ZARO-827103 format. One record per residue (C-alpha): x, y, z; residue number from 1. Coordinates in Angstrom, 1 decimal. Example, Ala and Ser with C-alpha at 12.3 -4.5 7.8 and 13.67 -1.06 7.14 Angstrom:
2
px:12.3&py:-4.5&pz:7.8&pos:1
px:13.7&py:-1.1&pz:7.1&pos:2
This chain:
188
px:123.9&py:104.5&pz:127.5&pos:1
px:121.2&py:104.8&pz:124.7&pos:2
px:122.5&py:108.3&pz:123.9&pos:3
px:126.0&py:106.7&pz:123.6&pos:4
px:125.0&py:103.8&pz:121.5&pos:5
px:122.8&py:106.2&pz:118.9&pos:6
px:125.7&py:108.6&pz:118.9&pos:7
px:128.4&py:105.6&pz:118.5&pos:8
px:125.7&py:104.4&pz:115.4&pos:9
px:126.4&py:107.8&pz:114.2&pos:10
px:130.0&py:107.4&pz:114.2&pos:11
px:129.4&py:104.7&pz:112.3&pos:12
px:127.3&py:105.8&pz:109.7&pos:13
px:129.8&py:108.4&pz:108.9&pos:14
px:132.8&py:106.1&pz:108.1&pos:15
px:130.7&py:103.2&pz:106.6&pos:16
px:127.8&py:104.3&pz:105.2&pos:17
px:124.1&py:104.8&pz:106.2&pos:18
px:122.3&py:101.5&pz:106.9&pos:19
px:118.4&py:101.1&pz:105.5&pos:20
px:116.2&py:99.3&pz:107.6&pos:21
px:112.2&py:97.8&pz:107.2&pos:22
px:110.4&py:97.9&pz:110.6&pos:23
px:106.9&py:95.5&pz:110.0&pos:24
px:105.2&py:96.7&pz:113.7&pos:25
px:103.1&py:94.2&pz:115.0&pos:26
px:99.5&py:96.0&pz:115.3&pos:27
px:97.6&py:93.1&pz:116.8&pos:28
px:95.8&py:93.2&pz:120.2&pos:29
px:98.1&py:91.0&pz:122.0&pos:30
px:100.5&py:94.1&pz:120.8&pos:31
px:98.4&py:96.5&pz:122.7&pos:32
px:100.4&py:96.4&pz:126.2&pos:33
px:103.7&py:96.6&pz:124.8&pos:34
px:102.9&py:99.6&pz:122.7&pos:35
px:101.4&py:101.5&pz:125.3&pos:36
px:102.2&py:101.4&pz:128.4&pos:37
px:105.8&py:99.1&pz:127.7&pos:38
px:107.9&py:101.6&pz:125.7&pos:39
px:106.6&py:100.2&pz:122.2&pos:40
px:105.2&py:103.9&pz:121.2&pos:41
px:108.6&py:105.3&pz:122.2&pos:42
px:110.4&py:102.8&pz:120.1&pos:43
px:109.1&py:103.7&pz:117.5&pos:44
px:109.1&py:107.5&pz:117.8&pos:45
px:113.1&py:107.3&pz:118.4&pos:46
px:113.1&py:105.2&pz:115.2&pos:47
px:111.7&py:108.3&pz:113.1&pos:48
px:113.5&py:110.3&pz:114.6&pos:49
px:117.0&py:107.7&pz:113.6&pos:50
px:114.6&py:108.5&pz:109.6&pos:51
px:114.6&py:112.1&pz:109.8&pos:52
px:117.9&py:112.8&pz:110.6&pos:53
px:119.1&py:111.2&pz:108.0&pos:54
px:121.4&py:109.0&pz:110.4&pos:55
px:119.6&py:105.7&pz:109.2&pos:56
px:117.1&py:105.1&pz:106.1&pos:57
px:114.3&py:103.2&pz:107.6&pos:58
px:110.6&py:101.8&pz:105.2&pos:59
px:107.8&py:101.7&pz:108.4&pos:60
px:105.2&py:98.7&pz:107.6&pos:61
px:102.6&py:98.0&pz:109.9&pos:62
px:100.7&py:94.4&pz:110.0&pos:63
px:97.6&py:93.2&pz:111.2&pos:64
px:94.2&py:91.6&pz:110.7&pos:65
px:95.2&py:90.6&pz:107.6&pos:66
px:96.0&py:93.5&pz:106.5&pos:67
px:99.6&py:95.7&pz:105.6&pos:68
px:100.3&py:99.5&pz:105.6&pos:69
px:103.1&py:101.3&pz:104.6&pos:70
px:104.0&py:103.9&pz:106.2&pos:71
px:106.3&py:106.9&pz:105.2&pos:72
px:108.1&py:108.3&pz:108.3&pos:73
px:108.7&py:112.0&pz:105.9&pos:74
px:104.8&py:112.6&pz:106.0&pos:75
px:103.7&py:110.9&pz:109.2&pos:76
px:103.7&py:113.0&pz:112.5&pos:77
px:104.7&py:112.0&pz:115.6&pos:78
px:100.8&py:112.8&pz:116.9&pos:79
px:100.3&py:110.4&pz:114.6&pos:80
px:102.8&py:108.2&pz:114.7&pos:81
px:101.8&py:108.3&pz:118.6&pos:82
px:98.4&py:107.9&pz:117.9&pos:83
px:99.0&py:104.4&pz:116.5&pos:84
px:97.1&py:101.7&pz:119.2&pos:85
px:97.3&py:98.1&pz:118.2&pos:86
px:94.6&py:96.6&pz:118.3&pos:87
px:93.5&py:93.6&pz:115.1&pos:88
px:92.7&py:90.2&pz:115.8&pos:89
px:96.1&py:88.9&pz:114.4&pos:90
px:99.5&py:89.9&pz:113.3&pos:91
px:99.9&py:88.8&pz:109.3&pos:92
px:103.2&py:88.6&pz:109.1&pos:93
px:103.4&py:86.0&pz:106.6&pos:94
px:101.6&py:88.2&pz:104.5&pos:95
px:102.9&py:91.2&pz:105.0&pos:96
px:106.4&py:90.2&pz:104.1&pos:97
px:105.3&py:88.2&pz:100.9&pos:98
px:104.0&py:92.2&pz:100.2&pos:99
px:106.8&py:93.8&pz:100.8&pos:100
px:109.2&py:93.8&pz:97.4&pos:101
px:111.6&py:91.1&pz:97.3&pos:102
px:114.1&py:93.7&pz:95.8&pos:103
px:113.2&py:95.6&pz:99.1&pos:104
px:113.7&py:93.0&pz:101.8&pos:105
px:117.3&py:92.1&pz:99.5&pos:106
px:117.9&py:95.6&pz:99.6&pos:107
px:117.9&py:96.2&pz:103.4&pos:108
px:120.4&py:95.9&pz:106.0&pos:109
px:118.0&py:94.5&pz:108.3&pos:110
px:114.5&py:93.5&pz:108.2&pos:111
px:112.8&py:94.5&pz:112.2&pos:112
px:110.5&py:92.3&pz:113.0&pos:113
px:108.5&py:93.7&pz:116.1&pos:114
px:106.8&py:91.3&pz:117.9&pos:115
px:105.2&py:89.3&pz:121.5&pos:116
px:106.4&py:86.4&pz:119.1&pos:117
px:102.8&py:85.0&pz:119.4&pos:118
px:102.3&py:85.0&pz:115.8&pos:119
px:98.8&py:83.1&pz:115.5&pos:120
px:97.9&py:83.0&pz:111.8&pos:121
px:100.9&py:82.0&pz:110.4&pos:122
px:105.1&py:81.2&pz:110.3&pos:123
px:107.3&py:83.0&pz:108.3&pos:124
px:110.4&py:80.9&pz:107.4&pos:125
px:113.1&py:82.8&pz:108.1&pos:126
px:115.7&py:80.1&pz:106.5&pos:127
px:112.9&py:81.0&pz:103.3&pos:128
px:114.1&py:84.7&pz:103.9&pos:129
px:117.8&py:84.2&pz:104.8&pos:130
px:118.1&py:81.7&pz:101.0&pos:131
px:116.9&py:85.0&pz:99.6&pos:132
px:119.7&py:87.4&pz:101.0&pos:133
px:117.1&py:88.7&pz:103.5&pos:134
px:117.9&py:89.2&pz:107.3&pos:135
px:115.0&py:88.8&pz:109.9&pos:136
px:115.7&py:90.1&pz:113.4&pos:137
px:113.0&py:89.4&pz:115.8&pos:138
px:112.7&py:91.9&pz:118.3&pos:139
px:110.9&py:92.5&pz:121.1&pos:140
px:110.7&py:94.2&pz:125.0&pos:141
px:109.7&py:91.9&pz:128.0&pos:142
px:108.7&py:94.6&pz:130.8&pos:143
px:105.2&py:92.8&pz:129.7&pos:144
px:105.7&py:89.5&pz:130.2&pos:145
px:106.0&py:89.2&pz:134.2&pos:146
px:107.5&py:85.3&pz:134.5&pos:147
px:110.8&py:84.2&pz:133.2&pos:148
px:109.2&py:81.4&pz:131.5&pos:149
px:107.2&py:83.7&pz:128.8&pos:150
px:110.5&py:85.8&pz:128.9&pos:151
px:112.0&py:82.4&pz:127.5&pos:152
px:108.9&py:82.2&pz:125.3&pos:153
px:108.5&py:85.7&pz:123.6&pos:154
px:113.0&py:84.6&pz:123.0&pos:155
px:112.2&py:80.9&pz:121.6&pos:156
px:109.3&py:82.3&pz:119.2&pos:157
px:111.6&py:85.3&pz:117.9&pos:158
px:114.2&py:83.1&pz:117.0&pos:159
px:112.0&py:79.6&pz:115.8&pos:160
px:109.4&py:82.7&pz:113.7&pos:161
px:112.6&py:85.0&pz:112.5&pos:162
px:115.7&py:82.9&pz:113.3&pos:163
px:116.9&py:86.0&pz:115.3&pos:164
px:115.8&py:87.9&pz:118.2&pos:165
px:117.1&py:90.7&pz:119.8&pos:166
px:115.1&py:91.0&pz:123.1&pos:167
px:115.7&py:93.5&pz:126.3&pos:168
px:113.5&py:94.8&pz:129.2&pos:169
px:112.9&py:98.4&pz:128.6&pos:170
px:112.1&py:99.9&pz:124.7&pos:171
px:115.9&py:102.3&pz:125.4&pos:172
px:117.7&py:99.2&pz:126.5&pos:173
px:116.2&py:97.5&pz:122.7&pos:174
px:116.9&py:100.9&pz:120.9&pos:175
px:120.4&py:100.3&pz:122.5&pos:176
px:121.2&py:97.2&pz:121.1&pos:177
px:119.2&py:97.2&pz:117.8&pos:178
px:121.3&py:100.3&pz:117.2&pos:179
px:124.5&py:98.6&pz:117.9&pos:180
px:123.5&py:95.6&pz:116.1&pos:181
px:122.8&py:97.8&pz:112.8&pos:182
px:126.5&py:99.4&pz:113.5&pos:183
px:128.2&py:96.2&pz:113.3&pos:184
px:125.8&py:95.7&pz:109.7&pos:185
px:127.5&py:96.3&pz:106.3&pos:186
px:125.8&py:99.5&pz:104.5&pos:187
px:123.5&py:98.2&pz:102.1&pos:188
């Protein structure tokens, strides 16, 4: 199913133009199980592959502990991407989004925020960003959350912080859902 969704995205790109995405990757300690065990690492590598194949233009920003770092997917090897280990004390989404030039956020088809929804150091005002023409989307894999209530908490937190949420159990399912979402967005 994931390969079919990727192929659909490629076909859509050929007929309707390439998508530009800004990916903000939560590197806080609470993301360690999601990243290391429940497929976050694999999702990051899959998105890097789409970027390197020029299927999508993807800017990656790592966020956590009051800091942010822009990561070049063109010059960062898969082994270095694989070595990313979320371990910081907080997410810093509000500060990282504020640090990314507004023109960069506005030029993206979507700004995808990969997180578990546990934002402890400041809310993101999704409405303010939407009013500025920024399409924020929170996304998460849910396999690390074993109770139905915690899965619903993640979905609600993503909607509260980012206005939209795309969640799936596994990274493969999330990748397919993201590709389907991206394919319907206008090229920028």
